[in-house]
Gaussian input, Z-matrix of N, CA and C with variables (Angstrom, degrees):
# hf/3-21g

backbone

0 1
 N
 C     1     B1
 C     2     B2     1     A1
 N     3     B3     2     A2     1     D1
 C     4     B4     3     A3     2     D2
 C     5     B5     4     A4     3     D3
 N     6     B6     5     A5     4     D4
 C     7     B7     6     A6     5     D5
 C     8     B8     7     A7     6     D6
 N     9     B9     8     A8     7     D7
 C    10    B10     9     A9     8     D8
 C    11    B11    10    A10     9     D9
 N    12    B12    11    A11    10    D10
 C    13    B13    12    A12    11    D11
 C    14    B14    13    A13    12    D12
 N    15    B15    14    A14    13    D13
 C    16    B16    15    A15    14    D14
 C    17    B17    16    A16    15    D15
 N    18    B18    17    A17    16    D16
 C    19    B19    18    A18    17    D17
 C    20    B20    19    A19    18    D18
 N    21    B21    20    A20    19    D19
 C    22    B22    21    A21    20    D20
 C    23    B23    22    A22    21    D21
 N    24    B24    23    A23    22    D22
 C    25    B25    24    A24    23    D23
 C    26    B26    25    A25    24    D24
 N    27    B27    26    A26    25    D25
 C    28    B28    27    A27    26    D26
 C    29    B29    28    A28    27    D27
 N    30    B30    29    A29    28    D28
 C    31    B31    30    A30    29    D29
 C    32    B32    31    A31    30    D30
 N    33    B33    32    A32    31    D31
 C    34    B34    33    A33    32    D32
 C    35    B35    34    A34    33    D33
 N    36    B36    35    A35    34    D34
 C    37    B37    36    A36    35    D35
 C    38    B38    37    A37    36    D36
 N    39    B39    38    A38    37    D37
 C    40    B40    39    A39    38    D38
 C    41    B41    40    A40    39    D39
 N    42    B42    41    A41    40    D40
 C    43    B43    42    A42    41    D41
 C    44    B44    43    A43    42    D42
 N    45    B45    44    A44    43    D43
 C    46    B46    45    A45    44    D44
 C    47    B47    46    A46    45    D45
 N    48    B48    47    A47    46    D46
 C    49    B49    48    A48    47    D47
 C    50    B50    49    A49    48    D48
 N    51    B51    50    A50    49    D49
 C    52    B52    51    A51    50    D50
 C    53    B53    52    A52    51    D51
 N    54    B54    53    A53    52    D52
 C    55    B55    54    A54    53    D53
 C    56    B56    55    A55    54    D54
 N    57    B57    56    A56    55    D55
 C    58    B58    57    A57    56    D56
 C    59    B59    58    A58    57    D57
 N    60    B60    59    A59    58    D58
 C    61    B61    60    A60    59    D59
 C    62    B62    61    A61    60    D60
 N    63    B63    62    A62    61    D61
 C    64    B64    63    A63    62    D62
 C    65    B65    64    A64    63    D63
 N    66    B66    65    A65    64    D64
 C    67    B67    66    A66    65    D65
 C    68    B68    67    A67    66    D66
 N    69    B69    68    A68    67    D67
 C    70    B70    69    A69    68    D68
 C    71    B71    70    A70    69    D69
 N    72    B72    71    A71    70    D70
 C    73    B73    72    A72    71    D71
 C    74    B74    73    A73    72    D72
 N    75    B75    74    A74    73    D73
 C    76    B76    75    A75    74    D74
 C    77    B77    76    A76    75    D75
 N    78    B78    77    A77    76    D76
 C    79    B79    78    A78    77    D77
 C    80    B80    79    A79    78    D78
 N    81    B81    80    A80    79    D79
 C    82    B82    81    A81    80    D80
 C    83    B83    82    A82    81    D81
 N    84    B84    83    A83    82    D82
 C    85    B85    84    A84    83    D83
 C    86    B86    85    A85    84    D84
 N    87    B87    86    A86    85    D85
 C    88    B88    87    A87    86    D86
 C    89    B89    88    A88    87    D87
 N    90    B90    89    A89    88    D88
 C    91    B91    90    A90    89    D89
 C    92    B92    91    A91    90    D90
 N    93    B93    92    A92    91    D91
 C    94    B94    93    A93    92    D92
 C    95    B95    94    A94    93    D93
 N    96    B96    95    A95    94    D94
 C    97    B97    96    A96    95    D95
 C    98    B98    97    A97    96    D96
 N    99    B99    98    A98    97    D97
 C   100   B100    99    A99    98    D98
 C   101   B101   100   A100    99    D99
 N   102   B102   101   A101   100   D100
 C   103   B103   102   A102   101   D101
 C   104   B104   103   A103   102   D102
 N   105   B105   104   A104   103   D103
 C   106   B106   105   A105   104   D104
 C   107   B107   106   A106   105   D105
 N   108   B108   107   A107   106   D106
 C   109   B109   108   A108   107   D107
 C   110   B110   109   A109   108   D108
 N   111   B111   110   A110   109   D109
 C   112   B112   111   A111   110   D110
 C   113   B113   112   A112   111   D111
 N   114   B114   113   A113   112   D112
 C   115   B115   114   A114   113   D113
 C   116   B116   115   A115   114   D114
 N   117   B117   116   A116   115   D115
 C   118   B118   117   A117   116   D116
 C   119   B119   118   A118   117   D117
 N   120   B120   119   A119   118   D118
 C   121   B121   120   A120   119   D119
 C   122   B122   121   A121   120   D120
 N   123   B123   122   A122   121   D121
 C   124   B124   123   A123   122   D122
 C   125   B125   124   A124   123   D123
 N   126   B126   125   A125   124   D124
 C   127   B127   126   A126   125   D125
 C   128   B128   127   A127   126   D126
 N   129   B129   128   A128   127   D127
 C   130   B130   129   A129   128   D128
 C   131   B131   130   A130   129   D129
 N   132   B132   131   A131   130   D130
 C   133   B133   132   A132   131   D131
 C   134   B134   133   A133   132   D132
 N   135   B135   134   A134   133   D133
 C   136   B136   135   A135   134   D134
 C   137   B137   136   A136   135   D135
 N   138   B138   137   A137   136   D136
 C   139   B139   138   A138   137   D137
 C   140   B140   139   A139   138   D138
 N   141   B141   140   A140   139   D139
 C   142   B142   141   A141   140   D140
 C   143   B143   142   A142   141   D141
 N   144   B144   143   A143   142   D142
 C   145   B145   144   A144   143   D143
 C   146   B146   145   A145   144   D144
 N   147   B147   146   A146   145   D145
 C   148   B148   147   A147   146   D146
 C   149   B149   148   A148   147   D147
 N   150   B150   149   A149   148   D148
 C   151   B151   150   A150   149   D149
 C   152   B152   151   A151   150   D150
 N   153   B153   152   A152   151   D151
 C   154   B154   153   A153   152   D152
 C   155   B155   154   A154   153   D153
 N   156   B156   155   A155   154   D154
 C   157   B157   156   A156   155   D155
 C   158   B158   157   A157   156   D156
 N   159   B159   158   A158   157   D157
 C   160   B160   159   A159   158   D158
 C   161   B161   160   A160   159   D159
 N   162   B162   161   A161   160   D160
 C   163   B163   162   A162   161   D161
 C   164   B164   163   A163   162   D162
 N   165   B165   164   A164   163   D163
 C   166   B166   165   A165   164   D164
 C   167   B167   166   A166   165   D165
 N   168   B168   167   A167   166   D166
 C   169   B169   168   A168   167   D167
 C   170   B170   169   A169   168   D168
 N   171   B171   170   A170   169   D169
 C   172   B172   171   A171   170   D170
 C   173   B173   172   A172   171   D171
 N   174   B174   173   A173   172   D172
 C   175   B175   174   A174   173   D173
 C   176   B176   175   A175   174   D174
 N   177   B177   176   A176   175   D175
 C   178   B178   177   A177   176   D176
 C   179   B179   178   A178   177   D177
 N   180   B180   179   A179   178   D178
 C   181   B181   180   A180   179   D179
 C   182   B182   181   A181   180   D180
 N   183   B183   182   A182   181   D181
 C   184   B184   183   A183   182   D182
 C   185   B185   184   A184   183   D183
 N   186   B186   185   A185   184   D184
 C   187   B187   186   A186   185   D185
 C   188   B188   187   A187   186   D186
 N   189   B189   188   A188   187   D187
 C   190   B190   189   A189   188   D188
 C   191   B191   190   A190   189   D189
 N   192   B192   191   A191   190   D190
 C   193   B193   192   A192   191   D191
 C   194   B194   193   A193   192   D192
 N   195   B195   194   A194   193   D193
 C   196   B196   195   A195   194   D194
 C   197   B197   196   A196   195   D195
 N   198   B198   197   A197   196   D196
 C   199   B199   198   A198   197   D197
 C   200   B200   199   A199   198   D198
 N   201   B201   200   A200   199   D199
 C   202   B202   201   A201   200   D200
 C   203   B203   202   A202   201   D201
 N   204   B204   203   A203   202   D202
 C   205   B205   204   A204   203   D203
 C   206   B206   205   A205   204   D204
 N   207   B207   206   A206   205   D205
 C   208   B208   207   A207   206   D206
 C   209   B209   208   A208   207   D207
 N   210   B210   209   A209   208   D208
 C   211   B211   210   A210   209   D209
 C   212   B212   211   A211   210   D210
 N   213   B213   212   A212   211   D211
 C   214   B214   213   A213   212   D212
 C   215   B215   214   A214   213   D213

   B1=1.4426
   B2=1.5270
   B3=1.3037
   B4=1.4556
   B5=1.5236
   B6=1.3238
   B7=1.4652
   B8=1.5257
   B9=1.3157
   B10=1.4570
   B11=1.5286
   B12=1.3162
   B13=1.4609
   B14=1.5227
   B15=1.3170
   B16=1.4622
   B17=1.5331
   B18=1.3290
   B19=1.4647
   B20=1.5282
   B21=1.3272
   B22=1.4672
   B23=1.5310
   B24=1.3266
   B25=1.4739
   B26=1.5191
   B27=1.3356
   B28=1.4672
   B29=1.5302
   B30=1.3337
   B31=1.4641
   B32=1.5306
   B33=1.3303
   B34=1.4664
   B35=1.5336
   B36=1.3358
   B37=1.4758
   B38=1.5313
   B39=1.3280
   B40=1.4683
   B41=1.5184
   B42=1.3066
   B43=1.4641
   B44=1.5246
   B45=1.3201
   B46=1.4585
   B47=1.5246
   B48=1.3164
   B49=1.4588
   B50=1.5287
   B51=1.3249
   B52=1.4677
   B53=1.5239
   B54=1.3236
   B55=1.4608
   B56=1.5185
   B57=1.3152
   B58=1.4668
   B59=1.5240
   B60=1.3109
   B61=1.4683
   B62=1.5294
   B63=1.3257
   B64=1.4641
   B65=1.5252
   B66=1.3332
   B67=1.4679
   B68=1.5278
   B69=1.3166
   B70=1.4643
   B71=1.5127
   B72=1.3192
   B73=1.4645
   B74=1.5273
   B75=1.3118
   B76=1.4625
   B77=1.5242
   B78=1.3221
   B79=1.4602
   B80=1.5263
   B81=1.3289
   B82=1.4647
   B83=1.5332
   B84=1.3242
   B85=1.4662
   B86=1.5227
   B87=1.3312
   B88=1.4727
   B89=1.5244
   B90=1.3288
   B91=1.4627
   B92=1.5258
   B93=1.3183
   B94=1.4692
   B95=1.5192
   B96=1.3270
   B97=1.4639
   B98=1.5226
   B99=1.3188
   B100=1.4668
   B101=1.5238
   B102=1.3213
   B103=1.4677
   B104=1.5278
   B105=1.3383
   B106=1.4574
   B107=1.5107
   B108=1.3269
   B109=1.4681
   B110=1.5218
   B111=1.3295
   B112=1.4604
   B113=1.5185
   B114=1.3184
   B115=1.4565
   B116=1.5173
   B117=1.3093
   B118=1.4623
   B119=1.5196
   B120=1.3286
   B121=1.4600
   B122=1.5230
   B123=1.3051
   B124=1.4554
   B125=1.5300
   B126=1.3106
   B127=1.4649
   B128=1.5260
   B129=1.3281
   B130=1.4590
   B131=1.5296
   B132=1.3162
   B133=1.4622
   B134=1.5251
   B135=1.3245
   B136=1.4622
   B137=1.5265
   B138=1.3283
   B139=1.4660
   B140=1.5233
   B141=1.3299
   B142=1.4607
   B143=1.5261
   B144=1.3100
   B145=1.4617
   B146=1.5175
   B147=1.3266
   B148=1.4616
   B149=1.5267
   B150=1.3073
   B151=1.4643
   B152=1.5312
   B153=1.3351
   B154=1.4579
   B155=1.5321
   B156=1.3328
   B157=1.4553
   B158=1.5164
   B159=1.3327
   B160=1.4596
   B161=1.5183
   B162=1.3244
   B163=1.4628
   B164=1.5292
   B165=1.3020
   B166=1.4688
   B167=1.5343
   B168=1.3223
   B169=1.4669
   B170=1.5266
   B171=1.3167
   B172=1.4653
   B173=1.5278
   B174=1.3231
   B175=1.4671
   B176=1.5280
   B177=1.3164
   B178=1.4578
   B179=1.5244
   B180=1.3338
   B181=1.4570
   B182=1.5237
   B183=1.3198
   B184=1.4606
   B185=1.5269
   B186=1.3186
   B187=1.4576
   B188=1.5239
   B189=1.3192
   B190=1.4621
   B191=1.5250
   B192=1.3218
   B193=1.4569
   B194=1.5250
   B195=1.3159
   B196=1.4577
   B197=1.5215
   B198=1.3225
   B199=1.4544
   B200=1.5188
   B201=1.3215
   B202=1.4544
   B203=1.5142
   B204=1.3194
   B205=1.4647
   B206=1.5248
   B207=1.3323
   B208=1.4542
   B209=1.5124
   B210=1.3230
   B211=1.4653
   B212=1.5205
   B213=1.3273
   B214=1.4658
   B215=1.4825
   A1=109.16
   A2=116.24
   A3=120.54
   A4=109.91
   A5=114.51
   A6=119.62
   A7=109.52
   A8=115.04
   A9=121.71
   A10=110.43
   A11=117.48
   A12=120.85
   A13=111.82
   A14=117.36
   A15=119.92
   A16=111.00
   A17=116.36
   A18=120.17
   A19=111.22
   A20=116.46
   A21=120.73
   A22=111.17
   A23=116.01
   A24=119.81
   A25=110.71
   A26=116.00
   A27=120.79
   A28=110.79
   A29=116.78
   A30=120.73
   A31=111.28
   A32=115.54
   A33=120.77
   A34=112.76
   A35=115.25
   A36=121.73
   A37=111.88
   A38=114.89
   A39=122.37
   A40=110.10
   A41=116.33
   A42=120.10
   A43=108.48
   A44=115.68
   A45=119.68
   A46=109.96
   A47=116.96
   A48=121.51
   A49=111.28
   A50=116.81
   A51=120.45
   A52=111.34
   A53=116.90
   A54=120.09
   A55=110.71
   A56=116.54
   A57=120.96
   A58=111.09
   A59=117.09
   A60=121.27
   A61=109.82
   A62=116.83
   A63=121.21
   A64=112.63
   A65=117.42
   A66=120.40
   A67=112.70
   A68=117.11
   A69=120.42
   A70=115.47
   A71=116.83
   A72=120.27
   A73=108.82
   A74=117.35
   A75=120.85
   A76=110.57
   A77=115.32
   A78=121.00
   A79=109.95
   A80=115.92
   A81=120.10
   A82=111.61
   A83=116.38
   A84=119.92
   A85=110.39
   A86=116.53
   A87=120.08
   A88=109.83
   A89=117.29
   A90=121.39
   A91=110.51
   A92=116.56
   A93=121.26
   A94=112.00
   A95=117.75
   A96=120.83
   A97=109.76
   A98=116.87
   A99=120.64
   A100=112.96
   A101=117.68
   A102=120.11
   A103=113.03
   A104=116.76
   A105=120.72
   A106=115.51
   A107=117.90
   A108=120.35
   A109=112.29
   A110=116.76
   A111=121.70
   A112=107.80
   A113=115.88
   A114=121.55
   A115=108.13
   A116=116.18
   A117=120.97
   A118=110.64
   A119=115.68
   A120=120.36
   A121=108.08
   A122=116.63
   A123=120.41
   A124=110.68
   A125=116.62
   A126=120.73
   A127=110.74
   A128=117.50
   A129=120.59
   A130=110.78
   A131=117.66
   A132=120.94
   A133=110.08
   A134=116.65
   A135=120.55
   A136=110.76
   A137=117.20
   A138=120.77
   A139=111.37
   A140=116.73
   A141=120.81
   A142=110.23
   A143=116.81
   A144=121.30
   A145=110.88
   A146=116.13
   A147=121.11
   A148=110.44
   A149=117.08
   A150=121.25
   A151=110.69
   A152=116.09
   A153=120.87
   A154=112.94
   A155=116.88
   A156=120.51
   A157=113.51
   A158=116.24
   A159=122.28
   A160=110.66
   A161=116.56
   A162=120.56
   A163=108.86
   A164=116.05
   A165=120.60
   A166=109.97
   A167=116.51
   A168=120.84
   A169=112.76
   A170=117.36
   A171=120.58
   A172=112.00
   A173=117.11
   A174=121.57
   A175=111.48
   A176=117.07
   A177=122.29
   A178=110.55
   A179=117.37
   A180=123.37
   A181=108.79
   A182=115.95
   A183=121.47
   A184=113.18
   A185=118.09
   A186=120.22
   A187=113.59
   A188=117.92
   A189=119.03
   A190=112.38
   A191=117.69
   A192=121.42
   A193=110.65
   A194=116.53
   A195=121.47
   A196=109.53
   A197=115.69
   A198=119.29
   A199=112.38
   A200=116.89
   A201=120.71
   A202=110.17
   A203=116.32
   A204=120.00
   A205=111.00
   A206=117.74
   A207=120.97
   A208=112.22
   A209=117.13
   A210=121.19
   A211=112.54
   A212=118.00
   A213=119.72
   A214=112.24
   D1=133.38
   D2=179.26
   D3=-80.93
   D4=145.52
   D5=177.14
   D6=-138.17
   D7=167.96
   D8=175.54
   D9=-106.79
   D10=16.00
   D11=-174.78
   D12=-60.12
   D13=-47.31
   D14=-178.66
   D15=-58.28
   D16=-46.64
   D17=-179.62
   D18=-62.98
   D19=-42.17
   D20=179.58
   D21=-64.64
   D22=-40.20
   D23=177.45
   D24=-62.50
   D25=-46.78
   D26=-177.66
   D27=-61.99
   D28=-41.35
   D29=178.80
   D30=-58.63
   D31=-36.48
   D32=-177.21
   D33=-97.35
   D34=5.15
   D35=179.82
   D36=54.55
   D37=46.32
   D38=178.46
   D39=-103.90
   D40=141.22
   D41=171.82
   D42=-83.44
   D43=164.52
   D44=174.84
   D45=-60.63
   D46=-38.50
   D47=179.64
   D48=-62.69
   D49=-43.98
   D50=-179.89
   D51=-62.92
   D52=-43.02
   D53=177.40
   D54=-64.91
   D55=-43.33
   D56=-179.94
   D57=-57.74
   D58=-47.45
   D59=179.53
   D60=-61.75
   D61=-42.68
   D62=-177.71
   D63=-62.81
   D64=-32.63
   D65=-176.96
   D66=-106.74
   D67=4.51
   D68=174.01
   D69=76.40
   D70=40.14
   D71=176.91
   D72=-137.79
   D73=-166.39
   D74=-178.63
   D75=-105.62
   D76=159.55
   D77=175.86
   D78=-59.67
   D79=-39.21
   D80=-179.39
   D81=-61.20
   D82=-37.11
   D83=178.34
   D84=-66.18
   D85=-44.33
   D86=178.14
   D87=-60.59
   D88=-44.32
   D89=177.79
   D90=-57.80
   D91=-48.37
   D92=-178.09
   D93=-62.83
   D94=-37.94
   D95=177.52
   D96=-67.05
   D97=-43.83
   D98=-178.27
   D99=-62.33
   D100=-35.85
   D101=-178.61
   D102=-92.73
   D103=1.04
   D104=175.84
   D105=82.48
   D106=14.85
   D107=179.11
   D108=-87.51
   D109=-12.93
   D110=-176.42
   D111=-142.89
   D112=137.69
   D113=175.19
   D114=-100.91
   D115=125.58
   D116=-178.80
   D117=-64.09
   D118=145.19
   D119=172.41
   D120=-65.80
   D121=164.40
   D122=178.87
   D123=-59.40
   D124=-41.43
   D125=-179.95
   D126=-63.11
   D127=-46.48
   D128=179.93
   D129=-66.96
   D130=-39.93
   D131=177.43
   D132=-60.33
   D133=-41.30
   D134=177.39
   D135=-63.16
   D136=-45.47
   D137=-178.82
   D138=-61.56
   D139=-43.72
   D140=179.92
   D141=-64.72
   D142=-47.73
   D143=-179.48
   D144=-62.09
   D145=-45.01
   D146=179.57
   D147=-62.20
   D148=-39.40
   D149=178.91
   D150=-57.07
   D151=-41.26
   D152=-179.15
   D153=-86.70
   D154=-2.03
   D155=179.51
   D156=72.49
   D157=29.41
   D158=-177.57
   D159=-124.63
   D160=166.40
   D161=173.57
   D162=-79.42
   D163=162.24
   D164=178.30
   D165=-58.97
   D166=-40.99
   D167=-179.14
   D168=-65.17
   D169=-25.43
   D170=178.48
   D171=-77.86
   D172=-20.79
   D173=-178.24
   D174=-102.09
   D175=-37.77
   D176=-175.67
   D177=-111.98
   D178=134.28
   D179=-179.70
   D180=-97.04
   D181=108.10
   D182=-177.73
   D183=-91.39
   D184=2.47
   D185=-174.65
   D186=-61.72
   D187=-31.23
   D188=179.66
   D189=-85.77
   D190=-9.13
   D191=179.50
   D192=-83.34
   D193=-47.49
   D194=-178.59
   D195=-121.07
   D196=72.42
   D197=-179.73
   D198=-106.71
   D199=9.91
   D200=-179.63
   D201=-129.42
   D202=139.56
   D203=178.15
   D204=-65.39
   D205=-20.86
   D206=-179.95
   D207=-66.73
   D208=-20.71
   D209=-178.60
   D210=-76.88
   D211=-12.49
   D212=-176.15
   D213=-102.14

């Protein structure tokens, strides 16, 4: 899943570690989310989005998750 986390961090001059501490996770988890190896749980996605003052949809791109009518 694509995200804007890396760009948002860079804009605010935050390290992965600083973001991880702020949202209650590990640096490794933030790294994995940024490179698309891990999909954040709904709770973590909310915490990250809330931290940046954005909606979940503004931070996480769900277009590749539900791109087929068969999924509904």
